[in-house]
C-alpha angles and dihedrals in degrees: 000000000000127000126210116190120218129235113334096351126121129197113220134184109217119221115245118263117263109268094190135038122238089259092054102259111146112229122218115238092252093060098044111114119227111251118241093198120094144163120244109242102173137003130206123233098250114221136161118329121178090345094307126108112237116206116198111232099179129088132201112268098030119129113231141184112228136187115275104239103031136110136024120284123216139165122236126171091348096306128108113233133179127214108210138169116255089239090062090063109094103189147351113238113225126195 
């Protein structure tokens, strides 16, 4: 199945939480922090919202940093995705 977000929405695939610290200590599931880094899977077309033109600045495949409590989570084909507004994405991570 394929998903196509509408307007200024973006579908992202969050990275899994770190299961081990940098020093090698294995973290229990309860203390693992939710990652705020994700990969862009699909991007809406933008358009006119509230009389303003919204230009989409993101591209599929980019890694992004997003706000912690934003978007709507859903499962598709065994993976957990989030649909989020472009304005809830804080930065694009460049290598």
